[in-house]
C-alpha positions as CSV (number, residue, x, y, z in Angstrom):
1,M,-27.1,-38.8,-62.0
2,D,-24.0,-36.7,-63.6
3,A,-26.3,-34.0,-64.3
4,L,-27.5,-33.8,-60.8
5,A,-24.2,-34.1,-59.2
6,S,-23.3,-31.4,-61.3
7,L,-26.1,-29.1,-60.3
8,V,-25.4,-30.1,-56.7
9,D,-21.6,-29.3,-57.1
10,G,-22.6,-25.7,-58.9
11,A,-25.2,-24.9,-55.8
12,H,-22.8,-25.5,-53.4
13,R,-20.0,-23.5,-55.2
14,A,-22.5,-20.6,-55.5
15,S,-23.3,-20.9,-51.8
16,K,-19.5,-20.7,-50.6
17,E,-19.1,-17.9,-52.9
18,R,-22.3,-15.9,-51.3
19,G,-21.0,-16.9,-47.9
20,A,-17.3,-15.5,-48.7
21,A,-18.9,-12.3,-50.0
22,N,-21.2,-11.7,-46.9
23,S,-18.5,-12.7,-44.5
24,T,-16.1,-10.0,-46.5
25,A,-18.8,-7.2,-46.7
26,T,-19.7,-7.8,-43.3
27,F,-15.9,-7.4,-42.1
28,V,-15.7,-4.2,-44.3
29,A,-18.6,-2.7,-42.5
30,S,-17.3,-3.2,-39.1
31,L,-14.3,-2.0,-39.8
32,V,-15.5,1.4,-41.4
33,F,-18.0,1.6,-38.4
34,N,-15.1,1.0,-36.0
35,A,-12.9,3.5,-37.5
36,A,-15.5,6.2,-37.6
37,A,-16.0,5.8,-34.4
38,A,-12.5,5.9,-32.7
39,L,-12.0,9.3,-35.1
40,A,-15.2,10.9,-33.8
41,I,-14.1,9.9,-30.1
42,F,-10.4,11.3,-30.5
43,V,-11.7,14.3,-32.1
44,V,-14.0,15.2,-29.5
45,F,-11.5,14.9,-27.0
46,S,-9.2,16.9,-28.7
47,I,-11.8,19.7,-28.8
48,A,-13.2,19.1,-25.2
49,R,-9.8,18.7,-23.4
50,P,-9.0,22.3,-22.9
51,R,-12.1,23.5,-21.6
52,F,-12.1,21.0,-18.4
53,R,-9.9,22.6,-16.0
54,R,-7.9,20.4,-13.3
55,A,-7.3,21.3,-9.8
56,V,-3.5,20.4,-10.4
57,R,-2.4,21.8,-13.7
58,P,0.3,19.6,-16.0
59,P,2.9,21.9,-18.0
60,P,1.2,23.6,-20.8
61,V,1.1,21.6,-24.2
62,G,0.0,24.5,-26.5
63,R,-2.8,26.2,-27.9
64,G,-3.6,23.4,-30.8
65,V,-6.4,20.9,-30.8
66,F,-3.9,18.2,-31.5
67,S,-0.6,19.8,-29.4
68,W,-1.5,17.1,-26.6
69,I,-0.4,14.2,-28.6
70,P,3.6,15.2,-28.9
71,A,3.5,16.5,-25.4
72,A,1.8,13.5,-24.0
73,L,4.2,10.9,-26.0
74,R,7.2,13.4,-24.5
75,A,6.2,13.4,-21.1
76,P,8.8,11.9,-18.4
77,D,7.7,9.1,-16.3
78,V,8.3,10.9,-13.5
79,E,6.6,13.8,-14.0
80,V,3.4,11.6,-14.7
81,I,3.6,10.0,-11.3
82,R,4.3,13.2,-9.6
83,Q,1.2,14.7,-11.3
84,S,-1.2,11.9,-11.3
85,G,0.0,9.5,-8.4
86,L,1.6,5.8,-9.1
87,D,-2.0,4.2,-9.9
88,A,-3.0,6.3,-12.8
89,Y,0.4,6.2,-14.2
90,M,0.5,2.4,-13.9
91,F,-3.0,2.3,-15.6
92,L,-1.3,4.6,-18.6
93,R,1.7,2.1,-18.8
94,S,-0.5,-0.9,-18.8
95,I,-2.6,0.4,-21.7
96,R,0.9,1.2,-23.4
97,T,2.0,-2.4,-22.6
98,M,-1.0,-3.9,-23.9
99,F,-0.7,-1.5,-27.3
100,I,2.9,-3.0,-27.8
101,M,2.2,-6.3,-27.1
102,F,-0.7,-6.6,-29.3
103,S,1.2,-4.9,-32.4
104,V,4.2,-7.5,-31.9
105,V,1.8,-10.3,-31.8
106,G,-0.2,-9.3,-34.5
107,V,2.7,-8.5,-36.7
108,V,4.5,-11.7,-35.9
109,T,1.0,-13.6,-36.5
110,A,0.3,-11.9,-39.8
111,A,3.9,-12.6,-41.1
112,A,3.8,-16.2,-40.1
113,V,0.4,-17.7,-40.3
114,L,-1.4,-16.0,-42.6
115,P,0.7,-16.9,-45.8
116,I,0.1,-20.7,-44.3
117,N,-3.5,-20.1,-44.1
118,I,-3.9,-18.8,-47.6
119,L,-2.1,-21.5,-49.3
120,G,-3.6,-24.4,-46.9
121,G,-5.3,-26.1,-50.1
122,R,-8.7,-26.2,-49.0
123,G,-10.0,-23.4,-51.6
124,Q,-11.7,-21.2,-49.0
125,R,-12.8,-18.1,-50.6
126,G,-13.0,-14.4,-49.1
127,L,-12.0,-13.9,-45.5
128,N,-12.3,-17.7,-44.9
129,A,-8.8,-18.1,-46.7
130,L,-7.3,-16.2,-43.9
131,S,-8.3,-18.5,-41.2
132,I,-7.3,-22.0,-39.9
133,G,-10.5,-23.9,-41.6
134,N,-8.6,-23.4,-45.0
135,V,-5.4,-25.3,-43.8
136,D,-5.4,-29.2,-44.7
137,P,-5.1,-31.3,-41.5
138,A,-3.0,-33.9,-43.4
139,S,-0.3,-31.4,-44.6
140,G,1.2,-31.1,-41.3
141,L,0.9,-26.9,-41.0
142,L,-1.3,-26.9,-38.2
143,W,2.4,-27.4,-36.4
144,V,3.1,-23.8,-37.6
145,H,0.1,-22.6,-35.6
146,L,0.9,-24.4,-32.4
147,G,4.5,-22.8,-32.6
148,V,3.2,-19.6,-33.1
149,F,1.1,-19.4,-30.1
150,A,3.6,-21.1,-27.9
151,L,5.9,-18.5,-29.1
152,T,3.7,-15.5,-28.6
153,T,1.8,-16.9,-25.3
154,G,5.9,-17.0,-23.8
155,W,6.7,-13.9,-24.7
156,S,3.6,-12.2,-23.5
157,L,3.9,-13.7,-20.1
158,R,7.4,-12.6,-20.1
159,C,6.1,-9.2,-20.4
160,M,3.9,-9.1,-17.9
161,V,6.1,-10.4,-15.4
162,G,8.5,-7.7,-16.4
163,E,5.7,-5.0,-15.8
164,L,5.2,-6.6,-12.3
165,R,8.7,-6.2,-11.3
166,I,8.8,-2.7,-12.9
167,Y,5.8,-1.8,-10.5
168,T,7.2,-3.7,-7.5
169,H,10.5,-1.0,-7.9
170,L,8.2,1.8,-8.5
171,R,6.2,1.2,-5.6
172,M,9.1,1.0,-3.4
173,W,10.4,4.5,-5.0
174,W,7.3,5.9,-4.3
175,L,6.6,5.1,-0.7
176,T,10.5,5.8,0.3
177,D,10.6,9.3,-2.0
178,P,9.9,12.6,0.3
179,Q,7.6,13.9,-1.7
180,G,5.7,10.8,-2.4
181,A,6.1,9.4,1.5
182,A,4.4,13.0,2.6
183,A,1.3,12.3,0.6
184,A,-1.8,11.2,2.6
185,A,-2.1,8.4,0.3
186,A,1.2,6.6,1.1
187,S,0.6,6.4,5.1
188,T,-3.5,5.7,4.9
189,V,-5.0,2.4,5.2
190,L,-8.8,1.8,4.5
191,V,-10.2,-1.0,7.1
192,P,-13.7,-2.3,5.4
193,N,-16.2,-4.4,7.2
194,L,-15.4,-3.2,10.7
195,P,-17.7,-4.9,13.5
196,A,-20.4,-2.9,14.6
197,G,-19.2,-2.3,17.9
198,L,-16.3,-0.2,16.6
199,V,-18.1,1.7,14.2
200,G,-18.2,5.4,15.5
201,N,-15.8,4.4,18.4
202,E,-12.7,6.0,17.2
203,P,-10.7,5.8,20.5
204,R,-11.2,1.8,20.7
205,L,-10.6,1.5,17.4
206,R,-7.2,4.0,17.6
207,A,-6.2,1.5,20.5
208,L,-6.7,-1.5,18.4
209,L,-4.6,-0.2,15.5
210,D,-1.9,0.8,17.8
211,W,-1.7,-2.7,18.7
212,A,-1.8,-3.7,15.2
213,F,0.5,-1.9,13.3
214,P,4.2,-1.3,14.6
215,G,4.9,2.4,15.6
216,G,1.2,3.3,16.0
217,V,-1.4,5.4,14.1
218,R,-1.4,9.1,13.7
219,G,-5.4,9.2,13.7
220,V,-8.7,7.5,13.1
221,L,-11.0,8.8,10.5
222,G,-14.5,7.3,10.3
223,S,-16.1,7.3,6.7
224,R,-19.6,9.4,6.8
225,S,-22.0,10.3,4.4
226,C,-21.5,13.7,2.9
227,R,-24.5,14.0,0.4
228,A,-25.3,16.9,2.6
229,L,-22.2,18.6,1.9
230,E,-22.0,17.8,-1.4
231,G,-25.4,19.4,-2.1
232,A,-24.1,22.7,-0.4
233,A,-20.8,22.7,-2.6
234,K,-23.3,22.5,-5.5
235,K,-25.1,25.4,-4.3
236,R,-22.1,27.5,-3.6
237,D,-20.7,27.1,-6.8
238,K,-24.0,27.7,-8.4
239,L,-24.2,30.9,-6.7
240,A,-20.7,31.8,-7.4
241,R,-21.4,31.2,-11.2
242,R,-23.9,33.6,-11.1
243,L,-22.2,36.4,-9.4
């Protein structure tokens, strides 16, 4: 019986070691693949960026392949808003905010939780030693996980509320700024799902909107299909390239 128990225990230990080795190998393979994919996308974007023209040209950033990186980091927020609009700026700002939040939460979690998981006392190996499953529930160390979770969640929510306040102030500034107020997007309202009786009846629709919006409206434009015009524009561009 002792020999059988020893054999079963040895098989169980070997199975755990194989599982740990497989999980480590899977993680390393995934890390290498994603790093290679990110590097490839970064290089392709850096090479292809100067080849695409824009209707509104930003300030020159240099001739180097990676010269756009310091220029993008030093670009003033006001210049980005004026060149790309408030919505595009807030999209870029949300990506930057998420990057900062992820970095801070990752550092705090790694510094506070990983040492506890590694020394949890359950004898896990490989990447399993870094998980919460390696912590003995009877040790009371799981309260640290709960505290870190509450702290990072509260800080993340505070950052989100702060970003919403910044967006509100920027929106008010953009609507009152002379250049922003002169743009068509600042005074244009999209009204979808119109009743069939109002579609195409611009005089009646304008009278209705004059009553609904204080100060009236300057004009009413109905949305129409532009496929024929788009085809003509493509044909024109093709002929221009041949010339």
